[in-house]
C-alpha positions in Angstrom: -54.1 47.1 3.1 -51.6 47.0 0.2 -48.0 47.8 -0.1 -47.8 51.6 -0.6 -44.1 52.2 -1.0 -44.0 52.4 -4.8 -44.8 56.2 -4.9 -42.1 57.1 -2.3 -39.0 59.0 -3.2 -36.6 57.1 -1.0 -34.5 54.4 -2.8 -34.7 52.4 0.4 -38.4 52.4 0.5 -38.6 51.6 -3.2 -36.4 48.5 -2.6 -39.3 47.1 -0.6 -42.2 48.2 -2.9 -42.4 44.7 -4.4 -42.3 42.8 -1.1 -45.4 40.8 -0.3 -45.4 42.6 3.0 -48.1 45.3 3.1 -45.6 48.0 3.9 -46.8 51.5 4.7 -44.8 54.7 4.9 -44.9 56.5 8.3 -47.9 58.8 7.6 -51.3 59.7 9.0 -53.0 57.0 7.0 -50.9 54.2 8.4 -51.0 55.4 12.0 -54.8 56.0 11.8 -55.3 52.5 10.5 -53.3 50.9 13.3 -55.1 52.9 15.8 -58.6 52.2 14.4 -57.9 48.5 14.1 -56.0 48.4 17.4 -53.3 46.4 15.7 -49.7 46.6 16.8 -47.2 48.4 14.6 -44.1 46.6 13.3 -41.7 49.5 12.6 -38.7 48.6 10.4 -36.0 51.3 10.0 -33.1 51.0 7.7 -31.4 52.6 4.7 -30.6 51.6 1.1 -26.9 50.7 1.5 -27.3 48.7 4.7 -26.0 45.1 4.3 -28.0 43.5 7.1 -31.1 45.3 5.9 -30.7 43.5 2.6 -30.2 40.2 4.4 -33.3 40.5 6.5 -35.3 41.6 3.4 -34.2 38.6 1.4 -34.8 36.1 4.2 -38.1 37.4 5.6 -39.7 40.4 3.7 -39.5 38.7 0.3 -40.9 35.5 1.7 -44.6 35.0 1.2 -45.2 32.9 4.3 -43.4 35.4 6.6 -45.3 38.3 4.9 -48.6 36.5 5.6 -47.9 36.4 9.3 -46.8 40.1 9.3 -49.8 41.2 7.4 -52.3 39.3 9.5 -50.9 40.5 12.8 -49.3 43.9 12.4 -49.5 47.2 10.6 -46.1 47.2 8.9 -44.3 50.5 8.5 -41.0 51.0 6.7 -38.9 54.0 7.4 -35.7 55.3 5.7 -33.6 56.5 8.7 -31.8 59.0 6.4 -35.2 60.7 5.6 -36.5 60.4 9.1 -33.6 60.7 11.5 -36.1 62.0 14.1 -37.9 58.6 14.2 -34.6 56.7 14.1 -33.1 58.7 17.1 -36.3 58.2 19.2 -36.7 54.5 18.6 -32.9 53.6 18.7 -32.9 55.3 22.1 -36.1 53.4 23.1 -34.4 50.1 22.1 -31.5 50.8 24.3 -33.9 51.5 27.2 -35.8 48.3 26.6 -32.8 46.0 26.1 -29.9 47.7 27.7 -27.9 47.1 24.5 -26.8 49.1 21.6 -28.9 49.7 18.5 -28.2 49.4 14.8 -29.9 48.7 11.5 -32.2 47.2 10.5 -34.0 48.5 13.6 -37.1 46.4 14.3 -39.5 47.8 16.8 -43.0 46.8 17.9 -45.3 49.7 18.9 -48.5 50.1 20.7 -50.9 51.6 18.1 -52.6 53.9 20.5 -49.5 55.5 22.0 -46.7 54.6 19.5 -44.6 53.6 22.5 -42.5 50.4 21.8 -43.1 47.3 23.8 -40.3 45.2 22.2 -37.5 45.6 19.8 -34.3 44.5 18.2 -32.2 44.9 15.1 -31.7 42.0 12.7 -33.7 38.9 13.3 -33.0 35.7 11.2 -35.7 33.8 9.5 -34.9 30.7 11.6 -33.3 30.6 15.1 -29.5 31.1 15.1 -26.8 33.0 17.0 -29.1 33.0 20.1 -31.7 35.0 18.1 -35.2 33.8 17.7 -36.7 33.0 14.3 -38.5 36.0 13.0 -41.9 34.3 12.3 -42.0 32.6 15.7 -41.1 35.9 17.3 -44.0 37.7 15.5 -46.5 35.1 16.7 -45.3 35.3 20.3 -45.4 39.1 20.3 -48.9 39.2 18.9 -50.0 36.8 21.6 -48.3 38.9 24.3 -49.9 42.0 22.9 -53.4 40.5 23.1 -53.0 38.8 26.5 -50.9 41.1 28.5 -51.8 44.5 27.3 -51.9 46.1 30.7 -48.4 45.0 31.5 -47.2 46.4 28.2 -48.9 49.7 28.8 -47.2 49.9 32.2 -43.9 49.2 30.7 -44.5 51.7 28.0 -45.2 54.4 30.5 -41.8 53.7 32.1 -40.1 54.0 28.8 -41.8 57.4 28.1 -41.0 58.7 31.5 -37.3 57.8 31.0 -37.3 59.4 27.6 -38.7 62.6 29.1 -35.9 62.7 31.7 -33.2 62.4 29.0 -33.3 66.1 28.1 -30.6 67.5 30.3 -31.5 70.1 32.9 -29.7 73.4 33.3 -27.2 73.0 36.2 -24.4 75.2 37.5 -20.9 74.0 36.6 -19.1 71.8 39.1 -15.8 71.6 37.1 -13.9 74.5 35.6 -13.5 74.6 31.8 -9.9 73.4 31.7 -10.8 70.4 33.9 -13.6 69.4 31.5 -11.4 69.7 28.5 -8.6 67.9 30.2 -10.9 65.0 31.4 -12.0 64.5 27.8 -8.4 64.3 26.5 -7.3 61.9 29.3 -10.2 59.5 28.8 -9.5 59.4 25.0 -5.9 58.6 25.8 -7.1 55.6 27.9 -9.3 54.4 25.1 -6.7 54.9 22.4 -5.2 51.8 20.7 -1.5 52.3 21.0 -0.8 49.5 18.5 -3.0 50.3 15.6 -4.5 53.7 16.2 -8.1 54.5 16.7 -10.2 53.9 19.8 -11.2 50.5 21.3 -11.2 47.2 19.5 -13.2 45.9 16.5 -15.3 47.2 14.9 -13.4 50.4 14.5 -15.0 53.6 13.3 -13.1 56.7 12.0 -14.6 58.9 14.7 -13.6 62.2 13.0 -15.2 64.3 15.8 -13.0 62.6 18.4 -9.8 63.1 16.4 -10.7 66.7 15.7 -11.1 67.3 19.4 -7.6 65.9 20.1 -6.1 68.0 17.2 -7.8 71.1 18.6 -6.6 70.2 22.1 -3.0 70.0 20.9 -3.3 73.3 18.9 -4.7 75.3 21.8 -2.1 73.8 24.2 0.6 74.8 21.8 -0.9 78.3 21.7 -0.5 78.4 25.5 3.1 77.3 25.2 2.5 73.6 26.0 3.3 70.7 23.6 1.0 67.8 24.1 2.7 65.6 21.7 0.7 62.5 22.8 -2.5 64.2 21.7 -1.0 65.0 18.3 0.4 61.5 17.9 -3.0 59.9 18.6 -4.4 61.9 15.7 -1.6 61.4 13.2 -1.1 57.7 13.8 -4.8 57.0 13.5 -5.0 59.0 10.2 -2.0 57.2 8.9 -3.4 53.8 9.8 -6.7 54.6 8.2 -5.2 56.0 5.0 -3.0 52.9 4.7 -5.8 50.6 5.7 -8.4 48.7 3.9 -11.1 51.0 5.1 -9.7 53.4 2.4 -10.4 52.6 -1.3 -6.8 52.6 -2.7 -8.0 52.6 -6.3 -11.1 54.8 -6.4 -10.7 57.0 -3.3 -13.0 57.5 -0.4 -13.4 55.9 3.0 -15.8 53.1 3.9 -18.0 53.4 7.0 -15.9 51.3 9.4 -13.4 48.5 9.8 -14.5 45.1 11.0 -11.1 44.4 12.5 -8.7 46.2 14.8 -6.0 46.8 12.1 -8.3 48.7 9.7 -7.8 46.0 7.1 -11.3 44.8 6.3 -14.1 47.4 5.9 -17.8 47.3 6.0 -17.7 48.2 2.3 -20.5 50.9 2.1 -19.3 54.4 1.5 -21.2 57.3 3.1 -21.0 61.0 2.1 -21.1 62.1 5.8 -17.9 60.1 6.7 -16.0 61.5 3.7 -17.0 65.1 4.2 -15.8 65.0 7.8 -12.6 63.1 7.0 -11.8 65.7 4.2 -11.8 68.4 6.9 -9.7 66.3 9.3 -7.0 65.3 6.8 -6.8 68.9 5.5 -6.2 70.1 9.1 -3.5 67.5 9.5 -1.9 68.5 6.2 -1.7 72.1 7.4 0.9 70.9 9.9 3.3 69.8 7.1 3.2 68.1 3.8 2.4 64.3 3.8 2.1 62.4 0.5 -0.2 59.8 2.1 -2.6 62.5 3.4 -2.4 64.5 0.3 -3.3 61.5 -1.8 -6.2 60.6 0.4 -7.6 64.1 0.0 -7.2 64.3 -3.7 -8.6 60.9 -4.4 -11.5 61.3 -2.0 -12.5 64.5 -3.7 -12.0 62.8 -7.0 -14.4 60.0 -6.0 -17.0 62.5 -4.8 -16.9 64.5 -8.0 -16.8 61.4 -10.3 -19.3 59.0 -8.6 -21.3 61.0 -6.0 -22.3 64.2 -7.7 -25.6 65.2 -9.3 -25.0 67.0 -12.6 -26.4 70.2 -11.0 -24.0 70.1 -8.1 -25.5 68.3 -5.1 -23.9 65.2 -3.7 -25.6 61.8 -3.4 -25.9 59.9 -0.2 -24.1 56.6 -0.3 -22.7 53.6 -2.2 -23.9 50.1 -1.2 -21.6 47.6 0.4 -23.0 44.8 -1.8 -23.0 44.1 -5.5 -24.3 40.9 -7.2 -25.6 39.9 -3.8 -22.2 39.8 -2.1 -20.6 42.3 0.3 -17.4 43.7 -1.0 -17.5 41.9 -4.4 -16.8 45.0 -6.4 -13.6 45.9 -4.4 -11.7 42.6 -3.8 -9.2 40.8 -5.9 -7.8 37.4 -6.7 -4.0 37.4 -7.0 -4.2 35.9 -10.5 -6.5 38.7 -11.7 -4.0 41.3 -10.6 -1.0 39.4 -12.2 -2.8 39.2 -15.6 -3.5 42.9 -15.6 0.0 44.2 -14.7 3.5 44.0 -16.0 6.0 42.1 -13.8 7.5 45.3 -12.6 4.1 46.8 -11.7 3.0 43.6 -10.0 6.1 43.5 -7.8 5.3 47.0 -6.5 1.7 46.2 -5.9 2.4 42.8 -4.3 4.9 44.3 -1.9 2.8 47.4 -1.0 -0.6 45.7 -0.6 0.6 42.3 0.7 -0.5 40.1 -2.2 2.3 37.7 -1.1 0.6 37.3 2.2 -2.5 35.2 3.0 -5.8 36.4 1.6 -7.6 38.7 4.0 -11.3 38.6 2.8 -13.0 35.3 1.9 -10.0 33.9 0.0 -9.5 37.2 -1.8 -7.5 40.3 -1.2 -8.9 43.7 -0.1 -6.1 46.2 -0.8 -4.4 47.4 2.4 -0.9 49.0 2.7 1.3 46.7 4.8 4.1 49.2 5.0 4.9 52.8 4.3 5.5 53.7 0.6 9.0 54.9 1.4 9.9 51.5 3.0 8.5 49.6 0.0 10.6 51.7 -2.5 13.7 51.1 -0.4 13.1 47.4 -0.1 12.7 47.1 -3.9 15.8 49.3 -4.6 13.9 51.6 -6.9 14.3 55.2 -7.6 11.4 57.3 -6.2 10.2 58.6 -9.5 10.3 55.1 -11.1 8.4 53.6 -8.2 5.8 56.4 -8.3 5.3 55.8 -12.0 4.9 52.0 -11.6 2.4 52.4 -8.8 0.4 55.0 -10.7 0.2 52.9 -13.9 -0.7 49.7 -11.9 -3.4 51.5 -10.0 -4.9 52.9 -13.2 -5.0 49.5 -14.8 -6.7 48.0 -11.7 -9.1 50.9 -11.5 -10.1 50.5 -15.2 -10.6 46.7 -14.8 -12.7 47.2 -11.6 -14.7 49.9 -13.2 -16.0 47.3 -15.7 -17.5 45.2 -12.9 -21.1 45.4 -11.8 -21.2 48.4 -9.5 -22.7 48.7 -6.1 -25.9 50.6 -6.0 -25.9 54.3 -5.4 -28.4 56.0 -3.1 -28.9 59.0 -5.3 -31.1 61.1 -3.0 -29.5 64.4 -1.9 -29.5 65.0 1.9 -29.0 68.6 3.0 -27.3 67.8 6.3 -24.7 65.5 4.7 -24.1 68.0 1.9 -23.3 70.6 4.5 -20.6 68.4 5.8 -19.3 67.8 2.2 -19.2 71.6 1.6 -17.2 72.1 4.8 -14.8 69.3 3.8 -14.3 70.6 0.3 -13.6 74.2 1.6 -11.0 72.9 4.0 -9.5 70.7 1.3 -9.4 73.6 -1.2 -7.5 75.6 1.4 -5.0 72.9 2.2 -4.1 72.1 -1.4 -4.8 75.4 -3.1 -7.4 74.0 -5.4 -9.7 76.6 -6.9 -11.7 73.9 -8.7 -12.7 72.4 -5.4 -14.1 75.7 -4.3 -16.2 75.6 -7.4 -17.5 72.2 -6.4 -18.4 73.4 -2.9 -20.1 76.5 -4.3 -22.1 74.4 -6.8 -23.4 72.2 -3.9 -24.5 75.3 -2.0 -26.2 76.6 -5.1 -28.0 73.3 -5.6 -29.3 73.3 -2.1 -30.4 76.9 -2.3 -32.2 76.2 -5.5 -33.8 72.8 -4.7 -34.0 72.5 -0.9 -34.8 76.1 0.2 -38.0 78.0 -0.5 -36.9 81.2 1.1 -38.4 80.3 4.4 -38.0 76.5 5.0 -35.0 74.3 4.4 -35.9 70.7 3.3 -34.1 67.6 4.4 -34.0 65.6 1.2 -34.4 65.9 -2.6 -34.6 63.4 -5.4 -35.9 63.4 -9.0 -37.0 67.0 -8.8 -38.9 66.7 -5.6 -38.0 67.9 -2.1 -39.5 66.3 1.0 -39.6 66.7 4.8 -39.0 70.0 6.5 -35.4 70.1 7.6 -34.1 68.9 11.0 -31.6 70.6 13.2 -28.7 68.9 11.4 -29.8 70.2 8.1 -29.8 73.9 9.2 -26.7 73.6 11.4 -24.5 71.6 9.0 -25.4 73.7 6.0 -24.8 76.9 7.9 -21.5 75.7 9.2 -20.5 74.5 5.7 -21.3 77.9 4.1 -19.5 79.7 6.9 -16.4 77.7 6.2 -16.7 78.3 2.5 -17.0 82.0 3.1 -13.6 81.8 4.7 -12.2 80.5 1.4 -14.2 82.6 -1.1 -16.6 85.3 -0.3 -19.9 85.4 -2.2 -22.7 87.8 -1.5 -25.3 85.1 -2.2 -23.6 82.8 0.4 -23.5 85.3 3.2 -27.1 86.2 2.6 -28.1 82.6 2.6 -26.1 82.0 5.8 -27.9 84.9 7.6 -31.3 83.5 6.5 -30.4 80.0 7.8 -29.2 81.5 11.1 -32.4 83.3 11.7 -34.5 80.2 10.7 -32.4 78.0 13.0 -33.1 80.3 16.0 -36.8 80.7 15.1 -37.5 77.0 14.5 -35.4 75.0 16.9 -34.0 77.1 19.8 -35.2 76.5 23.3 -35.7 80.1 24.5 -36.4 79.0 28.1 -33.4 76.7 28.7 -31.0 77.2 25.8 -30.0 74.5 23.3 -31.7 73.3 20.2 -34.3 70.6 19.6 -33.7 68.1 16.8 -37.2 68.8 15.3 -38.7 72.2 14.6 -41.4 73.7 16.9 -44.3 72.8 14.6 -43.1 69.3 13.9 -45.4 66.3 14.2 -45.9 65.2 17.8 -43.9 62.1 18.6 -43.2 60.2 21.9 -40.1 62.2 22.5 -38.4 65.4 21.3 -34.6 65.0 21.5 -32.1 67.7 22.1 -28.9 65.8 20.9 -25.6 66.5 22.5 -23.6 63.2 22.2 -21.2 62.5 19.4 -22.4 60.0 16.8 -21.5 59.2 13.2 -22.6 62.8 12.6 -21.7 65.6 15.0 -24.7 66.5 17.2 -26.7 69.4 16.0 -26.3 71.4 19.2 -22.5 71.3 18.7 -22.6 72.3 15.1 -25.2 75.0 15.8 -23.0 76.4 18.6 -19.9 76.6 16.5 -21.8 78.2 13.6 -23.5 80.7 15.8 -20.2 81.7 17.4 -18.8 82.2 13.9 -21.8 84.1 12.5 -22.0 86.2 15.7 -18.4 87.4 15.5 -18.5 87.8 11.7 -21.6 89.9 11.7 -21.2 91.5 15.1 -24.6 90.0 16.3 -24.7 89.4 20.0 -28.0 87.5 19.7 -26.2 84.8 17.9 -23.4 84.8 20.5 -25.9 84.6 23.3 -27.7 81.6 21.8 -24.4 79.8 21.5 -23.4 80.6 25.1 -26.8 79.6 26.4 -26.5 76.3 24.5 -23.2 75.6 26.2 -24.7 76.6 29.6 -27.6 74.2 29.1 -25.3 71.3 28.0 -22.8 71.9 30.7 -24.1 69.1 32.9 -23.9 66.4 30.3 -20.5 67.6 29.1 -19.2 67.2 32.7 -20.8 63.8 33.2 -19.3 62.3 29.9 -16.7 64.6 28.6 -15.3 62.1 26.0 -18.8 61.6 24.6 -19.1 65.3 23.9 -16.0 66.0 21.8 -17.9 68.2 19.3 -19.6 70.3 22.0 -16.3 70.7 23.8 -15.0 72.3 20.7 -17.6 75.0 21.1 -16.7 75.4 24.8 -13.0 75.8 23.9 -13.9 78.6 21.5 -15.4 80.5 24.4 -12.6 79.8 26.8 -9.8 81.1 24.6 -10.2 84.4 22.8 -11.2 84.0 19.2 -9.3 85.9 16.5 -11.2 87.3 13.5 -9.4 88.8 10.5 -11.4 90.8 8.0 -9.7 91.8 4.7 -11.3 94.4 2.5 -9.9 95.2 -0.9 -9.8 94.1 -4.6 -10.8 90.5 -4.7 -7.5 89.0 -6.0 -5.3 91.1 -3.7 -7.4 90.3 -0.7 -7.2 86.6 -1.5 -3.4 86.9 -1.7 -3.3 88.4 1.7 -5.6 85.7 3.0 -3.3 82.9 1.7 -0.3 84.6 3.3 -1.8 84.4 6.8 -3.6 81.1 6.5 -0.7 78.7 7.0 -0.6 76.2 9.8 -3.4 75.0 11.9 -5.0 77.8 13.9 -8.5 76.8 14.8 -9.1 80.0 16.8 -8.6 82.2 13.8 -11.1 82.9 11.1 -10.1 84.9 8.0 -12.5 86.4 5.5 -11.5 88.3 2.4 -14.5 90.6 1.5 -14.1 92.4 -1.8 -15.2 96.0 -2.2 -17.1 95.1 -5.4 -20.6 93.6 -5.4 -21.0 93.4 -1.6 -23.8 94.8 0.5 -23.8 92.7 3.7 -20.6 93.9 5.4 -20.0 93.5 9.2 -21.5 96.7 10.8 -18.5 97.2 13.0 -16.3 97.9 10.0 -16.3 101.3 8.2 -19.2 101.5 5.8 -17.6 103.9 3.4 -14.2 103.5 1.9 -12.6 106.5 0.1 -11.7 106.0 -3.6 -7.9 106.3 -2.9 -8.2 103.3 -0.4 -10.3 101.1 -2.7 -7.3 100.1 -4.7 -5.5 98.5 -1.8 -6.2 95.9 0.9 -7.2 97.0 4.4 -7.2 94.5 7.2 -8.9 94.5 10.6 -7.9 92.1 13.4 -10.6 91.5 15.9 -10.1 89.7 19.2 -13.2 89.0 21.2 -15.5 91.9 20.6 -12.8 94.6 19.8 -11.1 95.3 16.5 -7.8 96.9 15.6 -7.4 100.1 13.6 -7.2 99.6 9.8 -4.0 97.8 8.7 -2.8 98.5 5.2 0.5 96.6 5.1 0.9 92.9 4.8 4.0 92.9 7.0 2.1 94.9 9.6 -0.8 92.4 9.5 1.6 89.4 10.0 3.2 91.2 12.9 -0.2 91.9 14.5 -1.1 88.2 14.2 2.3 87.0 15.6 
């Protein structure tokens, strides 16, 4: 065998193409070789911006002696978890079953070559023993010995793993709790997990958890609609968003959020930036901004979109995957500062503002350097320095620009420049919400360009592909690809209606149902029906870094069903919730995203359709889109150039009506008579 990764598209796999390890991609050739030689498989799963993946590569995979042991005893397969989330989900779950501990990356699993069932696993292993972890080479030799001498015991263990995996797909059970009780249990558990001091949930490390925060924000909004005011739920959201936007997890010079904070106070991030986090956080901060203007939130939105457009965008419109945490072999090197560096770049007045805001007068917070982190609110800093607001704003802006320019001259972290369909769907949704919140037409253009890119490069008219790079698309899409892109387009249609987008959304909906839907039990599999046979076929329901595909598909199907008046779509959404009911009841706080779909079925949805000249219809739309009303969807459908119009609306409009806007307010499955006055529409909604 030889290393076969050089011809792969994945930047992660290419990083390992020069290793002395005889890495194979996961394909028929590698699996057949392992089976024919009856040689155990060493499966290594990671991604290009993963810090500990880099560490293990430098320590072990680039070392000839270690590679010799790997090559002699195993068929070594390297997988990019972002290209093959199906394999990652299956073997992360298997690791948890084998070790009763959480997973992570790099994921290191040892598989029986005949069954592909794992018999041992872990994440990062050091080259020599430390931190109660065995040395990697010693571990390899011991595992090969066990594989050869105790094959029967390993086979028996593998059968138990496979049986447990088979039982992990939830059965359909009748509800034992009413809907309000499930929703309330989730909210109360989250309140128990909430960090009253610093926001967020739990201790270090702290993740943004946008799905959890969105659940609480929706809970507050629906409670308010009923006449209740759950201020605690709202405070959990707003305080957490404030702490994150002030914290070091946010890039105060370039915009964008890092993946998580290593500490409780959000001060020190794991420095990699992922598209999926930032797409979701754009939506969340935009929702929060709808409750009232906030300069901190507004700045986070503007700067995050700026970062995406400046550093993460393919010239044709799609968004790249991630930025590495490391540069020049060190984590965070690109982002952190020495105090003297900052002083040299700024005037005395600028430095005083920066020092006070970001705590440069306090002890260094990252390896004798400073990662920028707001230690107080901007208003308090301005007051403490006895500055006029305009003067302070100007000083901070000029200082940040100087620091940004100086940082931009440094050696940059690597960019994973593949385009992932699922993550772009989240970015489209986030951009659409941000454009609404700040009235930015140019952000609508960014979102539409991303959709156009995916339609041109990742869709062949029948199949949606999961990944694209350098002119090549690869891997038939997974549930998240179809669901996230559909949800993103549906959100975008609520901002700016395009015939091409609604036609694309309809085609994706039909493909989603045809390829992933479980007709017998409800719900959606993660892989399509004709996908390669693996040891398990997940139907994901739990919240993770990305929302589970079943939750996103449910939300999108409810939206498409009401928009197009298609009860098949609504039935599939309701059947998914019926199937997932048992797991939602068992762990409500772990199913925040699915509970959002449940809530949409508990409380009557409100759909507003505006027909009229494009500009006038958009004006009406803006007039009724204030505040945060998650139960309401508004679509401005122009008369011109539109063929796919909801069938429950009048198909023909007389010439004397075409010059004005006509509105329809639909609640549940019934719609109002035509409304031709903006005042009458606002009265109908209030």
